[in-house]
VODOLO-541530 format. One record per residue (C-alpha): x, y, z; residue in one letter; residue number from 1. Coordinates in steps of 0.02 Angstrom, whole numbers. Example, Ala and Ser with C-alpha at 12.3 -4.5 7.8 and 13.67 -1.06 7.14 Angstrom:
BEGIN
node u 615&v -225&w 390&rest a&nr 1
node u 684&v -53&w 357&rest s&nr 2
//
This chain:
BEGIN
node u 1874&v 55&w 1005&rest a&nr 1
node u 1787&v 23&w 826&rest y&nr 2
node u 1750&v -155&w 863&rest l&nr 3
node u 1659&v -113&w 1017&rest k&nr 4
node u 1543&v 30&w 939&rest s&nr 5
node u 1523&v -92&w 770&rest m&nr 6
node u 1458&v -216&w 914&rest s&nr 7
node u 1365&v -78&w 1024&rest k&nr 8
node u 1290&v -37&w 840&rest g&nr 9
node u 1219&v -210&w 812&rest a&nr 10
node u 1154&v -242&w 978&rest n&nr 11
node u 1059&v -100&w 959&rest e&nr 12
node u 988&v -153&w 775&rest k&nr 13
node u 910&v -311&w 888&rest v&nr 14
node u 844&v -244&w 1049&rest f&nr 15
node u 692&v -332&w 1054&rest f&nr 16
node u 771&v -501&w 1058&rest l&nr 17
node u 771&v -523&w 1237&rest n&nr 18
node u 596&v -411&w 1249&rest k&nr 19
node u 479&v -512&w 1169&rest i&nr 20
node u 454&v -729&w 1105&rest k&nr 21
node u 431&v -735&w 940&rest s&nr 22
node u 428&v -890&w 820&rest d&nr 23
node u 463&v -816&w 648&rest v&nr 24
node u 536&v -638&w 621&rest i&nr 25
node u 522&v -549&w 432&rest v&nr 26
node u 632&v -422&w 417&rest d&nr 27
node u 557&v -290&w 307&rest f&nr 28
node u 668&v -228&w 183&rest g&nr 29
node u 830&v -336&w 243&rest c&nr 30
node u 930&v -268&w 98&rest a&nr 31
node u 1109&v -381&w 108&rest d&nr 32
node u 1048&v -480&w 250&rest g&nr 33
node u 1160&v -405&w 376&rest q&nr 34
node u 1021&v -387&w 526&rest v&nr 35
node u 964&v -558&w 466&rest l&nr 36
node u 1148&v -632&w 492&rest k&nr 37
node u 1158&v -567&w 683&rest l&nr 38
node u 1003&v -639&w 720&rest i&nr 39
node u 1033&v -807&w 654&rest e&nr 40
node u 1199&v -815&w 731&rest k&nr 41
node u 1122&v -768&w 909&rest t&nr 42
node u 943&v -857&w 880&rest n&nr 43
node u 962&v -1018&w 765&rest p&nr 44
node u 779&v -1077&w 827&rest n&nr 45
node u 696&v -917&w 753&rest i&nr 46
node u 645&v -920&w 587&rest k&nr 47
node u 699&v -794&w 473&rest l&nr 48
node u 620&v -715&w 326&rest i&nr 49
node u 701&v -583&w 223&rest g&nr 50
node u 610&v -461&w 110&rest y&nr 51
node u 650&v -338&w 7&rest d&nr 52
node u 597&v -265&w -168&rest v&nr 53
node u 769&v -271&w -245&rest s&nr 54
node u 819&v -436&w -336&rest k&nr 55
node u 1015&v -394&w -310&rest e&nr 56
node u 992&v -355&w -127&rest m&nr 57
node u 893&v -534&w -111&rest i&nr 58
node u 1035&v -600&w -198&rest s&nr 59
node u 1160&v -523&w -102&rest k&nr 60
node u 1092&v -562&w 65&rest a&nr 61
node u 1099&v -736&w 10&rest r&nr 62
node u 1287&v -734&w 12&rest k&nr 63
node u 1257&v -672&w 194&rest n&nr 64
node u 1136&v -790&w 266&rest v&nr 65
node u 1121&v -977&w 283&rest s&nr 66
node u 988&v -1092&w 161&rest e&nr 67
node u 872&v -1093&w 326&rest n&nr 68
node u 822&v -916&w 289&rest v&nr 69
node u 659&v -868&w 169&rest f&nr 70
node u 705&v -726&w 45&rest l&nr 71
node u 600&v -656&w -82&rest t&nr 72
node u 542&v -480&w -161&rest t&nr 73
node u 372&v -546&w -171&rest n&nr 74
node u 243&v -496&w -16&rest w&nr 75
node u 128&v -628&w -45&rest q&nr 76
node u 271&v -754&w -15&rest d&nr 77
node u 276&v -665&w 151&rest v&nr 78
node u 88&v -672&w 193&rest e&nr 79
node u 94&v -882&w 149&rest k&nr 80
node u 256&v -913&w 257&rest q&nr 81
node u 193&v -834&w 423&rest i&nr 82
node u 19&v -930&w 405&rest q&nr 83
node u 130&v -1085&w 504&rest n&nr 84
node u 169&v -976&w 638&rest y&nr 85
node u 112&v -926&w 828&rest k&nr 86
node u 191&v -758&w 846&rest t&nr 87
node u 253&v -673&w 693&rest p&nr 88
node u 347&v -525&w 719&rest t&nr 89
node u 370&v -387&w 570&rest l&nr 90
node u 537&v -307&w 592&rest l&nr 91
node u 557&v -118&w 518&rest l&nr 92
node u 761&v -74&w 533&rest s&nr 93
node u 797&v 69&w 481&rest s&nr 94
node u 688&v 70&w 321&rest v&nr 95
node u 522&v 185&w 352&rest i&nr 96
node u 619&v 326&w 264&rest h&nr 97
node u 642&v 231&w 115&rest e&nr 98
node u 470&v 174&w 98&rest v&nr 99
node u 440&v 353&w 94&rest y&nr 100
node u 587&v 399&w -7&rest s&nr 101
node u 541&v 274&w -140&rest y&nr 102
node u 342&v 247&w -151&rest s&nr 103
node u 188&v 330&w -211&rest t&nr 104
node u 74&v 414&w -79&rest s&nr 105
node u -46&v 260&w -103&rest k&nr 106
node u 102&v 139&w -81&rest e&nr 107
node u 134&v 232&w 69&rest v&nr 108
node u -32&v 217&w 145&rest k&nr 109
node u -43&v 28&w 85&rest d&nr 110
node u 107&v -2&w 190&rest f&nr 111
node u 41&v 63&w 355&rest w&nr 112
node u -131&v -22&w 329&rest e&nr 113
node u -102&v -169&w 246&rest k&nr 114
node u 84&v -237&w 287&rest k&nr 115
node u 125&v -148&w 467&rest v&nr 116
node u -60&v -145&w 532&rest f&nr 117
node u -127&v -263&w 425&rest g&nr 118
node u -158&v -406&w 571&rest g&nr 119
node u -31&v -531&w 493&rest y&nr 120
node u 93&v -481&w 646&rest f&nr 121
node u 84&v -510&w 835&rest k&nr 122
node u 229&v -402&w 851&rest y&nr 123
node u 297&v -252&w 762&rest i&nr 124
node u 458&v -190&w 786&rest v&nr 125
node u 525&v -29&w 738&rest i&nr 126
node u 717&v 68&w 752&rest r&nr 127
node u 721&v 210&w 622&rest d&nr 128
node u 750&v 409&w 629&rest m&nr 129
node u 600&v 466&w 717&rest i&nr 130
node u 613&v 615&w 815&rest p&nr 131
node u 490&v 712&w 893&rest s&nr 132
node u 403&v 885&w 834&rest t&nr 133
node u 492&v 957&w 1004&rest s&nr 134
node u 649&v 958&w 888&rest m&nr 135
node u 583&v 1094&w 753&rest e&nr 136
node u 526&v 1193&w 916&rest k&nr 137
node u 707&v 1223&w 975&rest k&nr 138
node u 746&v 1413&w 970&rest e&nr 139
node u 865&v 1469&w 824&rest r&nr 140
node u 978&v 1568&w 956&rest d&nr 141
node u 1018&v 1398&w 1038&rest l&nr 142
node u 1069&v 1317&w 871&rest f&nr 143
node u 1140&v 1461&w 745&rest i&nr 144
node u 1318&v 1456&w 806&rest e&nr 145
node u 1328&v 1259&w 782&rest d&nr 146
node u 1257&v 1259&w 615&rest v&nr 147
node u 1394&v 1409&w 576&rest n&nr 148
node u 1534&v 1278&w 642&rest k&nr 149
node u 1475&v 1160&w 523&rest v&nr 150
node u 1468&v 1267&w 391&rest k&nr 151
node u 1651&v 1329&w 398&rest s&nr 152
node u 1711&v 1151&w 428&rest k&nr 153
node u 1628&v 1045&w 285&rest f&nr 154
node u 1623&v 1055&w 105&rest s&nr 155
node u 1512&v 1199&w 23&rest k&nr 156
node u 1470&v 1100&w -118&rest e&nr 157
node u 1368&v 989&w -11&rest y&nr 158
node u 1305&v 1091&w 96&rest i&nr 159
node u 1219&v 1182&w -41&rest e&nr 160
node u 1153&v 1042&w -132&rest s&nr 161
node u 1080&v 991&w 28&rest f&nr 162
node u 1017&v 1149&w 61&rest e&nr 163
node u 938&v 1166&w -125&rest k&nr 164
node u 840&v 1007&w -76&rest k&nr 165
node u 795&v 1027&w 89&rest w&nr 166
node u 806&v 1217&w 137&rest g&nr 167
node u 917&v 1308&w 263&rest s&nr 168
node u 998&v 1234&w 423&rest m&nr 169
node u 985&v 1387&w 505&rest e&nr 170
node u 797&v 1400&w 479&rest d&nr 171
node u 747&v 1241&w 576&rest n&nr 172
node u 835&v 1107&w 699&rest y&nr 173
node u 760&v 975&w 618&rest r&nr 174
node u 843&v 1033&w 442&rest t&nr 175
node u 1011&v 1067&w 541&rest f&nr 176
node u 1003&v 869&w 614&rest i&nr 177
node u 937&v 782&w 453&rest h&nr 178
node u 1093&v 856&w 365&rest f&nr 179
node u 1204&v 782&w 505&rest l&nr 180
node u 1118&v 624&w 494&rest l&nr 181
node u 1185&v 604&w 317&rest k&nr 182
node u 1328&v 701&w 304&rest y&nr 183
node u 1441&v 554&w 304&rest r&nr 184
node u 1371&v 468&w 166&rest y&nr 185
node u 1450&v 578&w 23&rest t&nr 186
node u 1533&v 427&w -78&rest l&nr 187
node u 1331&v 405&w -131&rest n&nr 188
node u 1270&v 567&w -105&rest w&nr 189
node u 1167&v 599&w -246&rest s&nr 190
node u 1055&v 440&w -160&rest r&nr 191
node u 1064&v 484&w 7&rest e&nr 192
node u 1021&v 672&w -28&rest n&nr 193
node u 867&v 630&w -113&rest n&nr 194
node u 818&v 524&w 15&rest e&nr 195
node u 711&v 590&w 180&rest n&nr 196
node u 785&v 518&w 344&rest y&nr 197
node u 673&v 608&w 451&rest v&nr 198
node u 482&v 596&w 346&rest p&nr 199
node u 384&v 557&w 502&rest i&nr 200
node u 372&v 622&w 692&rest t&nr 201
node u 347&v 528&w 824&rest l&nr 202
node u 188&v 594&w 863&rest e&nr 203
node u 139&v 532&w 669&rest t&nr 204
node u 169&v 364&w 696&rest l&nr 205
node u 85&v 361&w 866&rest l&nr 206
node u -76&v 426&w 778&rest k&nr 207
node u -59&v 273&w 632&rest k&nr 208
node u -70&v 140&w 778&rest i&nr 209
node u -221&v 73&w 772&rest p&nr 210
node u -329&v 48&w 937&rest q&nr 211
node u -312&v -155&w 920&rest s&nr 212
node u -134&v -126&w 967&rest y&nr 213
node u -15&v -74&w 1123&rest s&nr 214
node u 144&v -7&w 1123&rest i&nr 215
node u 256&v -139&w 1228&rest k&nr 216
node u 416&v -32&w 1236&rest y&nr 217
node u 479&v 132&w 1168&rest s&nr 218
node u 650&v 215&w 1186&rest k&nr 219
node u 708&v 385&w 1108&rest k&nr 220
node u 900&v 404&w 1093&rest y&nr 221
node u 1027&v 471&w 979&rest t&nr 222
node u 1149&v 342&w 892&rest l&nr 223
node u 1329&v 374&w 996&rest d&nr 224
node u 1410&v 340&w 827&rest i&nr 225
node u 1319&v 489&w 755&rest l&nr 226
node u 1351&v 610&w 920&rest k&nr 227
node u 1540&v 547&w 928&rest d&nr 228
node u 1571&v 591&w 741&rest r&nr 229
node u 1470&v 757&w 753&rest v&nr 230
node u 1568&v 809&w 898&rest l&nr 231
node u 1754&v 774&w 843&rest k&nr 232
node u 1711&v 843&w 656&rest d&nr 233
node u 1611&v 1000&w 701&rest f&nr 234
node u 1636&v 1014&w 907&rest d&nr 235
node u 1442&v 1024&w 912&rest v&nr 236
node u 1360&v 926&w 1026&rest v&nr 237
node u 1196&v 836&w 969&rest v&nr 238
node u 1077&v 848&w 1106&rest d&nr 239
node u 916&v 801&w 1039&rest h&nr 240
node u 848&v 612&w 1024&rest s&nr 241
node u 864&v 562&w 837&rest t&nr 242
node u 809&v 386&w 828&rest h&nr 243
node u 655&v 260&w 896&rest l&nr 244
node u 657&v 86&w 953&rest q&nr 245
node u 475&v 37&w 984&rest m&nr 246
node u 380&v -133&w 1008&rest i&nr 247
node u 215&v -135&w 950&rest i&nr 248
node u 82&v -296&w 994&rest e&nr 249
node u -65&v -341&w 919&rest n&nr 250
node u -187&v -363&w 1069&rest l&nr 251
node u -314&v -460&w 929&rest n&nr 252
node u -182&v -584&w 889&rest y&nr 253
//
């Protein structure tokens, strides 16, 4: 069952491969290269580029992928590389929340306007935690019992540090879901708790897409592994979409 859920998770990360034809894929924030490794295994003919600001992550990625994969910490290297290709794709897999957590507001603005929608890419692929604003409108009496279940079964220390940073789980369903998205990562809690896992909503993202781009594919969903763990740990059903898969096409490319 574990392997099955892992392969399901892997397929969920590379959902776009059978939906678009691309000759080069840039994994933005490639970390240790696990997604690149997966793509390389299944699609050896596509040129792969991994970009990450961390030199440590790039050296870890180097151990996971072949020498054919171009890895860099310099965005200008990426821009030079993709000029030789016809249908470049930018992959943003579970990285948007990190951009928001570790960047200045100017860097976030540059990320969207210059890197994502700067005209370099034919396709932009997003896979991240991007719920709709409708999540915030859920009535308190519909989820307060679930909050109480979590609070009675989970470490008071972690809950207090989360609520000190993000506010009370009783006040907003979005805050409650934010906690459920991160409670499993206690081994690295100080870093994880500091990150805003849900910095933007689907509605905010839609406003950022320029008119010269079109949404080719979009799917809202909840990770099976999240639903299963929350049900098992707290007897709580997560019934709102937490994740988004989206493919955006540059019509001018």
